[in-house]
C-alpha positions in Angstrom: 84.5 141.1 75.2 80.9 142.2 74.9 78.9 144.0 77.7 77.2 140.8 78.8 80.4 138.9 79.2 81.9 141.8 81.3 78.9 141.7 83.6 79.5 138.0 84.1 83.3 138.4 84.7 83.0 137.0 88.2 82.1 133.5 86.8 85.8 133.0 86.0 86.7 133.1 89.6 84.9 130.0 90.9 85.9 127.4 93.5 88.2 125.8 91.0 90.1 129.0 90.4 90.8 129.5 94.1 91.9 125.9 94.4 95.0 126.4 92.3 94.8 129.8 90.5 96.4 131.8 93.3 99.4 129.7 94.0 98.8 127.5 97.1 95.2 126.5 97.8 93.5 129.7 98.7 91.1 127.8 101.0 94.0 127.1 103.3 93.5 129.7 106.0 96.4 128.4 108.1 98.7 129.4 105.3 97.2 132.6 104.0 96.0 134.4 107.2 99.6 134.8 108.7 100.8 136.1 105.3 98.1 138.8 105.2 98.5 139.6 108.9 102.2 140.6 108.2 101.1 142.7 105.2 98.4 144.4 107.2 100.9 145.3 110.0 103.3 146.8 107.4 100.6 148.8 105.7 99.3 150.0 109.1 102.9 151.1 110.2 103.4 153.0 106.9 100.1 154.8 106.5 98.3 154.5 109.9 94.9 154.6 107.9 91.6 155.1 109.7 89.7 153.9 106.7 90.9 151.4 104.1 89.5 149.7 101.0 90.9 146.5 99.4 89.8 146.2 95.7 89.8 142.6 94.6 89.7 141.3 98.2 88.8 137.7 97.3 88.2 135.9 100.6 88.7 139.2 102.5 92.0 138.0 104.2 93.5 141.6 104.2 90.2 143.2 105.3 90.1 140.7 108.1 93.7 141.3 109.2 93.3 145.2 109.1 90.0 145.1 111.1 91.7 142.9 113.7 94.2 145.8 114.0 91.4 148.3 114.6 91.3 149.8 111.0 87.9 150.5 109.5 88.6 148.3 106.5 86.3 147.3 103.6 86.6 145.0 100.5 85.1 144.5 97.1 85.4 141.7 94.6 83.8 140.7 91.3 83.4 137.0 92.4 80.2 136.0 94.2 81.9 132.8 95.2 84.9 134.6 96.8 82.7 136.9 98.8 80.7 133.9 100.1 83.9 132.6 101.6 84.7 135.7 103.7 84.9 135.2 107.5 81.3 135.5 108.8 81.9 138.5 111.1 83.8 140.3 108.2 81.2 139.6 105.5 79.1 142.8 106.1 82.2 144.8 105.1 82.9 142.9 101.9 80.7 143.2 98.8 80.3 141.8 95.3 81.2 144.8 93.0 82.6 145.7 89.6 85.2 148.3 90.6 85.5 149.6 87.0 82.0 151.1 87.4 81.5 152.1 91.1 81.8 151.1 94.7 78.8 150.2 97.0 76.7 153.3 97.9 76.8 152.5 101.7 80.6 152.4 101.8 82.5 155.6 102.8 82.8 158.1 100.0 86.6 158.4 100.5 89.3 156.3 102.1 92.7 157.1 103.6 94.2 154.4 101.5 93.1 151.9 98.8 94.9 148.7 97.7 94.7 146.9 94.4 96.9 143.8 94.7 97.3 141.6 91.6 94.0 142.7 90.2 94.6 145.1 87.2 96.1 142.4 85.0 92.7 140.6 85.1 91.0 143.5 83.3 90.8 144.1 79.6 93.1 147.0 78.5 90.1 149.2 77.7 89.0 148.9 81.3 92.4 149.8 82.8 92.0 153.6 82.8 88.4 153.6 84.1 89.5 151.2 86.9 92.5 153.5 87.9 90.2 156.5 87.7 87.8 154.8 90.1 90.6 154.1 92.6 92.0 157.7 92.4 88.5 159.2 92.8 88.2 157.8 96.3 91.6 158.1 97.9 94.9 160.1 97.7 97.1 157.1 98.5 97.1 153.8 96.5 98.9 150.6 97.2 99.2 148.9 93.8 100.7 145.7 92.5 100.3 143.9 89.2 102.5 141.1 87.8 104.7 142.1 84.9 105.5 138.6 83.6 102.8 136.0 84.4 101.3 135.3 80.9 100.3 131.7 81.7 97.2 132.4 83.8 94.2 132.4 81.4 92.5 135.3 83.2 95.5 137.6 82.8 94.3 139.8 80.0 96.5 142.8 80.5 100.0 142.0 81.8 102.2 145.1 81.7 105.5 146.5 83.2 105.6 149.1 86.0 106.2 152.0 83.7 102.9 151.3 82.0 100.9 151.6 85.2 102.9 154.6 86.4 101.9 156.4 83.2 98.3 155.5 83.7 98.3 156.8 87.3 100.1 160.0 86.2 97.2 160.7 83.9 95.0 160.9 87.1 97.6 163.1 88.9 99.1 160.3 91.0 102.9 159.8 91.1 105.2 157.0 92.3 106.1 157.8 96.0 109.8 156.9 95.9 110.1 157.2 99.7 107.9 154.2 100.4 109.2 150.7 99.9 106.4 148.1 99.3 108.7 145.2 98.4 107.3 143.2 101.3 104.2 142.9 99.2 105.8 142.0 95.9 108.9 143.1 93.9 106.6 145.1 91.5 104.5 146.8 94.2 104.3 150.6 93.9 103.0 153.3 96.3 101.1 156.0 94.4 100.4 159.5 96.0 98.3 162.3 94.6 100.8 165.1 94.0 101.3 168.1 91.8 104.9 168.5 91.0 106.8 170.6 88.4 109.0 168.8 86.1 112.0 170.3 87.9 110.8 168.8 91.2 110.2 165.4 89.5 113.8 165.4 88.1 115.1 166.3 91.6 113.1 163.4 93.2 114.2 160.8 90.7 117.8 161.9 90.8 117.7 161.8 94.6 116.4 158.2 94.5 118.9 157.2 91.9 121.7 158.6 94.0 120.6 156.7 97.0 120.5 153.5 95.0 124.0 154.2 93.7 125.2 154.7 97.2 123.8 151.4 98.3 125.3 149.7 95.3 128.7 151.3 95.9 128.6 150.1 99.5 128.0 146.6 98.4 130.9 146.8 95.8 133.2 148.4 98.4 132.5 145.7 100.9 132.8 142.9 98.4 136.4 142.1 99.3 135.6 141.8 103.0 132.6 139.7 102.1 134.6 137.4 99.9 137.3 137.1 102.5 134.7 136.2 105.1 133.3 133.5 102.8 136.8 132.2 102.1 137.5 132.0 105.9 134.2 130.1 106.4 135.2 127.7 103.6 138.5 127.1 105.3 136.9 126.5 108.6 134.5 124.0 107.1 137.3 122.2 105.3 139.1 121.8 108.7 135.9 120.5 110.2 135.5 118.1 107.3 139.1 116.9 107.6 138.6 116.2 111.3 135.4 114.3 110.5 137.2 112.3 107.9 139.9 111.3 110.4 137.3 110.4 113.0 135.4 108.4 110.4 138.6 106.4 109.4 139.3 105.8 113.1 135.7 104.6 113.6 135.8 102.4 110.5 139.1 100.7 111.7 137.5 100.1 115.1 134.4 98.7 113.4 136.5 96.3 111.3 138.2 95.0 114.4 134.9 94.5 116.2 133.5 92.6 113.2 136.6 90.5 112.9 136.4 89.5 116.6 132.7 88.8 116.3 133.2 86.7 113.2 135.9 84.6 114.9 133.8 84.0 118.0 130.6 83.3 116.0 132.0 80.8 113.5 131.7 77.8 115.8 128.2 79.0 116.9 127.3 79.3 113.2 128.4 75.8 112.4 126.3 74.5 115.3 123.2 76.3 114.1 123.7 75.1 110.6 123.8 71.5 111.9 120.6 72.1 113.9 119.0 73.5 110.7 120.0 70.5 108.7 118.7 68.2 111.4 115.4 70.1 111.5 115.1 69.9 107.7 115.6 66.2 107.8 112.9 65.8 110.5 110.5 68.0 108.4 111.1 65.8 105.4 110.4 62.7 107.4 107.2 64.3 108.8 106.1 65.2 105.3 106.7 61.7 104.1 104.6 60.4 107.0 101.9 62.9 106.3 101.8 61.9 102.6 101.5 58.2 103.7 98.6 59.1 106.0 96.9 61.0 103.3 97.2 58.1 100.8 95.8 55.7 103.5 93.0 58.2 104.2 92.1 58.4 100.5 92.1 54.6 100.3 89.8 54.4 103.4 87.4 56.9 101.9 87.4 55.0 98.6 86.6 51.8 100.5 83.8 53.6 102.3 82.3 54.7 99.0 82.5 51.1 97.7 80.7 49.8 100.8 78.1 52.5 100.5 77.6 51.6 96.8 77.1 47.9 97.7 74.7 48.8 100.5 72.7 50.9 98.1 72.5 48.1 95.6 71.3 45.7 98.3 68.6 47.8 99.8 67.3 48.8 96.4 67.2 45.3 95.0 64.0 43.4 94.4 65.1 40.5 96.7 65.6 42.9 99.6 62.1 44.4 99.2 60.4 41.0 98.8 62.0 39.7 102.0 61.2 42.8 104.1 58.2 41.2 105.9 60.2 38.1 106.9 63.1 40.2 108.1 60.7 42.3 110.1 59.2 39.2 111.8 62.7 37.8 112.6 63.7 41.1 114.1 60.6 41.1 116.3 61.3 37.6 117.6 65.0 38.7 118.4 63.8 41.6 120.4 61.3 39.4 122.3 63.8 36.7 123.2 66.4 39.4 124.0 64.2 40.8 126.7 63.7 37.3 128.2 67.4 36.7 128.6 70.4 38.8 127.8 73.5 36.5 127.8 76.8 38.1 128.5 79.1 37.4 125.6 82.8 37.7 125.6 84.1 40.3 123.2 84.8 38.9 119.7 88.4 39.5 118.7 88.9 41.5 115.6 90.1 39.6 112.5 93.8 39.8 112.1 94.1 42.1 109.1 96.7 44.6 108.2 95.5 48.2 109.0 96.8 51.7 109.2 96.2 54.0 112.2 94.4 57.0 110.7 94.3 60.0 113.1 90.9 61.8 113.4 90.8 65.1 111.6 91.4 68.1 113.8 88.3 70.0 114.8 87.8 73.0 112.5 88.1 76.5 114.0 85.0 77.8 112.1 84.6 81.2 110.3 85.2 84.3 112.5 81.9 86.2 112.7 83.6 89.5 111.9 84.9 88.1 108.6 81.9 86.1 107.6 80.3 88.8 105.5 83.5 89.7 103.7 84.2 86.1 102.9 80.6 85.7 101.5 80.8 89.0 99.7 84.4 88.8 98.5 83.8 91.6 95.9 83.6 94.3 98.7 86.7 93.2 100.7 89.0 96.2 101.6 92.1 96.4 99.4 95.3 95.3 101.4 97.3 98.5 101.9 100.5 99.9 103.4 100.7 103.6 104.4 103.3 105.6 102.3 105.0 108.8 103.1 104.7 109.8 99.4 102.3 112.8 99.3 101.9 113.1 95.5 98.2 113.3 94.7 96.8 110.4 92.6 93.4 109.2 91.4 92.8 105.5 92.1 90.0 103.9 90.0 88.8 100.6 91.5 87.0 98.2 89.1 86.5 94.5 88.6 88.5 94.1 85.4 89.8 96.0 82.4 90.1 93.0 80.2 89.1 93.7 76.6 85.8 91.7 76.9 84.9 93.7 80.1 85.5 97.1 78.5 82.1 97.6 76.8 79.8 100.4 78.1 80.1 101.4 81.7 83.7 100.2 82.4 85.0 102.2 79.4 83.1 105.2 80.5 84.5 105.1 84.0 88.1 104.8 82.6 87.4 107.8 80.3 86.1 110.0 83.1 89.0 109.1 85.4 91.5 109.7 82.7 90.2 113.1 81.8 90.0 114.2 85.4 93.6 113.0 86.1 94.8 115.0 83.1 92.8 118.1 84.0 94.2 118.1 87.5 97.8 117.1 86.4 97.9 114.1 88.8 98.7 110.4 88.4 96.2 107.7 87.6 96.3 104.2 89.2 94.0 101.5 87.8 93.1 98.8 90.5 91.5 95.6 89.3 90.0 93.1 91.8 88.9 90.1 89.7 91.6 89.8 87.0 95.1 91.1 86.3 95.4 94.5 84.7 96.8 94.6 81.2 97.9 98.2 80.3 97.3 97.5 76.6 93.6 97.0 77.1 93.4 100.4 78.7 95.5 102.1 76.0 93.3 100.5 73.3 90.1 101.9 74.7 91.6 105.4 74.8 92.9 105.2 71.3 89.4 104.1 70.0 87.9 107.2 71.6 90.7 109.4 70.3 92.0 110.2 73.8 95.5 110.1 75.4 96.5 108.7 78.8 97.8 110.9 81.7 101.6 111.3 82.0 101.8 108.9 84.9 99.6 105.7 84.9 100.1 102.8 87.4 98.4 99.4 87.7 97.7 97.2 90.7 95.6 94.0 91.1 94.6 92.0 94.1 92.7 89.3 92.2 94.9 86.7 93.9 94.1 87.7 97.5 93.1 85.0 99.9 89.6 84.4 101.3 90.1 87.0 103.9 91.3 89.6 101.4 95.0 89.3 102.3 97.8 89.7 99.7 101.6 89.7 100.1 102.1 92.8 97.8 100.0 95.6 99.3 98.8 98.8 97.8 100.8 101.9 98.8 98.4 104.7 99.9 98.7 108.1 101.4 96.3 110.9 102.5 96.8 112.4 99.0 95.3 109.3 97.2 91.8 110.1 95.8 89.6 107.0 95.2 87.1 106.4 92.5 84.5 103.7 92.8 82.8 102.1 89.8 80.2 99.9 91.6 78.6 99.7 95.1 80.9 96.9 96.0 84.0 98.8 95.0 82.6 101.7 97.1 82.3 99.4 100.1 85.9 98.3 99.6 87.1 101.9 99.3 85.4 102.8 102.6 87.9 100.6 104.5 90.8 101.4 102.2 91.1 105.1 101.6 92.7 107.4 104.2 90.5 110.2 103.0 86.9 110.4 104.2 85.3 111.3 100.9 85.7 109.6 97.5 84.0 109.6 94.0 81.6 106.9 92.8 80.4 106.8 89.1 76.9 105.3 89.2 75.6 104.1 85.8 72.5 102.1 86.8 70.0 101.8 89.7 72.2 99.1 91.3 69.7 98.2 94.0 67.6 96.7 91.1 70.2 94.0 90.7 69.0 92.1 93.8 66.0 90.8 95.7 65.5 92.3 99.2 68.5 90.6 100.9 72.0 91.2 102.1 73.3 92.6 98.8 70.3 94.9 98.5 70.8 96.2 102.0 74.6 96.8 101.5 73.9 98.5 98.1 71.3 100.8 99.7 73.7 101.8 102.4 76.1 103.1 99.7 73.3 105.0 98.0 72.6 106.8 101.3 76.3 107.5 102.2 76.8 111.3 102.6 80.6 110.9 102.3 80.4 109.9 98.6 80.5 112.3 95.7 78.3 110.7 93.0 78.9 111.0 89.3 75.7 110.0 87.5 75.7 108.7 83.9 72.8 110.4 82.0 69.8 112.5 82.7 67.6 109.4 82.8 69.2 108.2 86.0 69.4 111.7 87.4 65.7 112.3 87.0 65.0 109.0 88.7 67.4 109.7 91.6 65.7 113.1 92.2 62.6 111.3 93.5 64.1 108.0 94.8 67.6 108.8 96.1 67.9 112.5 97.1 71.3 111.9 98.8 72.8 111.1 95.3 71.4 114.3 93.8 72.5 116.4 96.9 76.0 115.2 96.6 76.2 114.5 92.9 76.5 115.7 89.3 75.5 114.1 86.1 76.8 114.0 82.5 75.5 112.6 79.2 77.6 109.8 77.7 79.5 110.5 74.4 80.0 108.1 71.5 83.1 108.9 69.6 82.9 109.5 65.8 86.3 107.8 65.6 84.7 104.6 67.0 81.1 104.5 65.6 80.5 105.0 61.9 77.4 104.3 59.9 78.2 101.9 57.1 75.1 99.8 57.1 72.4 102.2 55.8 71.9 100.6 52.4 69.7 98.1 50.5 70.5 94.5 51.5 69.4 91.1 50.4 69.0 90.3 54.1 68.7 92.7 57.0 70.4 92.2 60.4 68.4 92.2 63.6 70.5 92.4 66.8 68.9 90.9 69.9 70.8 92.3 72.9 70.8 89.1 74.9 72.2 88.7 78.4 70.5 85.7 80.1 72.6 86.2 83.3 71.3 89.8 83.9 67.6 89.7 84.9 67.0 93.4 84.1 67.6 92.7 80.4 64.5 90.5 80.3 66.1 87.8 78.1 63.3 85.3 78.3 60.7 87.9 77.7 62.7 89.2 74.7 62.7 85.7 73.2 58.9 85.5 73.7 58.4 88.9 72.0 60.7 88.0 69.0 58.9 84.7 68.5 55.5 86.5 68.7 56.7 89.0 66.0 57.8 86.1 63.8 54.4 84.3 64.3 52.5 87.5 63.4 54.6 88.1 60.3 56.1 91.3 61.6 59.6 89.7 61.2 60.1 87.5 58.1 63.2 85.4 58.8 63.8 85.0 55.1 64.5 88.7 55.0 65.9 89.2 58.5 68.9 87.5 60.1 68.5 87.5 63.9 71.8 87.8 65.8 72.7 87.5 69.5 75.9 88.6 71.3 77.2 87.6 74.7 77.7 84.4 76.7 75.6 81.5 78.0 72.9 82.0 75.3 70.8 78.8 75.1 70.0 77.1 71.8 66.7 78.8 70.9 64.5 77.6 68.1 61.8 80.0 66.9 58.3 78.9 65.9 59.2 78.9 62.2 62.1 76.5 62.8 64.9 79.1 62.5 67.7 79.8 65.1 69.5 83.0 65.9 73.1 83.5 65.0 75.4 83.6 68.1 78.3 86.0 67.9 79.6 85.3 71.5 81.8 87.7 73.4 83.4 90.5 71.4 86.2 93.0 71.8 85.6 96.8 71.2 86.8 96.6 67.6 84.7 93.5 66.9 81.6 95.0 68.6 82.0 98.3 66.6 82.2 96.4 63.3 79.2 94.3 64.3 76.8 97.2 65.2 77.8 99.2 62.1 76.0 96.5 60.1 72.9 96.3 62.4 69.6 97.5 60.8 67.3 96.9 63.8 68.1 96.1 67.4 65.8 94.8 70.2 67.3 96.0 73.5 65.2 95.6 76.7 66.2 97.2 80.0 63.8 97.0 82.9 65.3 100.0 84.7 65.1 103.8 84.2 68.4 103.8 82.3 68.2 102.9 78.6 71.6 101.1 78.7 74.3 101.6 76.0 73.2 99.4 73.1 70.5 101.8 71.9 73.1 104.6 71.8 75.7 102.3 70.1 73.2 101.2 67.4 71.7 104.7 66.9 75.2 106.4 66.3 76.0 103.5 63.9 72.9 104.3 61.8 70.6 101.6 63.0 67.1 101.5 64.4 66.3 100.4 68.0 63.2 99.1 69.7 63.4 99.3 73.5 61.0 99.5 76.4 59.5 102.3 78.6 60.2 102.1 82.3 59.2 104.5 85.1 60.6 108.0 84.1 62.1 106.5 80.9 59.2 107.2 78.5 60.8 108.6 75.3 64.3 108.8 73.6 64.6 112.5 72.6 68.2 112.2 71.4 67.4 110.3 68.2 64.1 109.4 66.3 65.6 106.1 65.2 65.1 104.8 68.8 61.5 103.8 69.6 60.2 103.0 73.0 57.1 100.8 73.6 55.1 99.5 76.5 56.0 95.9 77.6 52.4 94.7 77.2 52.8 92.2 74.3 50.2 93.6 71.9 51.3 97.2 72.4 54.9 96.1 72.0 54.1 94.3 68.7 52.9 97.7 67.3 56.3 99.3 68.3 58.1 96.3 66.6 56.1 96.8 63.5 57.1 100.6 63.4 60.7 99.6 64.0 60.9 97.1 61.1 59.2 99.7 58.8 61.6 102.5 59.8 64.7 100.2 59.4 63.7 99.5 55.8 62.9 103.2 55.1 66.5 104.1 54.3 65.8 107.7 53.5 64.0 108.5 56.7 66.4 106.4 58.7 69.3 108.4 57.4 67.5 111.7 58.0 66.9 110.8 61.6 70.5 109.8 62.0 71.8 113.1 60.7 69.4 115.1 63.0 70.2 113.2 66.2 71.7 115.0 69.2 73.6 112.2 70.8 76.9 113.7 72.1 80.0 112.6 70.1 82.8 114.3 72.0 83.8 113.4 75.6 85.5 116.8 76.2 82.1 118.6 75.6 80.1 116.5 78.0 82.6 116.2 80.8 83.6 119.8 81.2 81.1 120.7 84.0 81.5 117.3 85.7 85.3 117.6 85.9 85.0 121.1 87.3 82.6 119.9 89.9 84.9 117.0 90.9 87.7 119.6 91.3 85.4 121.7 93.6 84.7 118.6 95.7 88.4 118.2 96.5 
């Protein structure tokens, strides 16, 4: 370890370390304060110190407890984070300090007693003696403890037995005080005292202690027979109690059988009567169903007849004869009205013609949509997940997404799955994948991990409520507890989690400016509410979005962290950088997503063809996705449609792409420019707001969306795609991350701190 690393040793003991590196969560004051209060009382009763120093004090729990007892106590620790967590009134007495070198100058020069509890094993061996020398230079009595067997903790650099430390202290003139028992602190705790003893006195003290231990051991051995006899008597007493219980149980069981027998006899006739009633009710229900079916058939016939009459009426009123006779009919109608006012004869009711008819009941008045449920019915995607509270307290990460079907796993969905998977593995907790619009197929999830050379957590569960009713109800509910951590993948899943999770805070991976999806309406309003929610911990995909959110959404930056996406070497491989008879141009086409500017992209492509920038005899233009119209370019050619693709199909497709046109009218560049660049292709995309250049790879060109300016960028893109040597050089020099473990380390640590 070099000097710089030693000076920064405190960085190892961050919030994540104190979360699980000290046994139970060190932030749990309700657990730790009583423990240290007992330790402080014991130390105070043994030493009655006026001044005390705790070296490696962490959150200052021992300093706090001793000061509450009236001791002038102080603490030092190498971790800035730990000292920041000290109780506010105790903080002036606890300092950040490297105890190997010196203590704070404004602390007392000497102390009645110094403690070093589970600290020395965190030092490198070359620092052990300087550390002990520092302790011994400021006190005559040392309370010392260091684990002899915990080799699993990564920061334990010097784990040693008690005799190792006793020898080190002896070099400073400090000996093990055999008359003081510190086992209340830990089995390995030792009380050291500054003493000068001859070897004869040492022999006498150790023999004295050994004799006392032998006496204690002999006392135990001598009393073993009495002890065993007492245990035997207790066993006999328990056997008698058990036998009495067995007899009582047999008696109770016989009584229960008798009661059941009597009840069965008296209930048999009643049961027959109820069965008859049930059969009768079933018959009546069948008859009612048949009557209902008949009414439904009659109603359908009546509606069909109504439609026929309406059709005949429409034919008549739209006919030439009806239009030509309109003046005459109007004249006759006027005469009827005039004569009607002169006399109004009372006519007897005309009997209805004797025709066979069916009495059709009027439809029942509808109840309407409850106002409280209207928004959730209209915005089904944000309905709360139907839950039932469970007593199971095992922590688990719950990722909520629309679907994990193979055609939905491109880009953002796959990224969310990878982040959730790596976090669950890092924390050693279970992962549950919750899909809302389609069933969850585990194989799709496993495939995406395999393609990125990743493994799933030990415990993965699946749940889907895609078949919930219009009010979000479902028979099989999601089991949740206060230990369930939720992970949103969109603003609408965040809205659903708000009313689902028992925890106030949850994670939300945000991979686009989602308010851009909508005009200023209900969805825009609800999405904005999520962006401003202070109870969400945001995980932002890429520095492009992070820079945009710094100015436009400060809440996201205040409660967030960002990472750069990685593109696995196992998944993306450059196989298309070679001379070809016909090059492939990939138009990233999504007509149903306005931010991808599909229509404008078609216009730009056709403009490039008309200006001779793209020669379709040398370039094959391909589209991928769904709902792509049948486009014909100005030279009579049509693009090739590849349709929806799985991950494997998409990987093979982009590996043969020479040039891509990918438009994104937001600050995020989207994934296709990365996909094509790491596969060896060239990309032409657009600038937008803070997105002005693509520093990760020179094979990605950004142009202004003004047509003439963009044509110049297209011309550069075509030339670069055909310059195989420069294109390959740019590929080899790119800085796009290729390993998820590298880019997620800081993000996963931050997520752990948020817990």
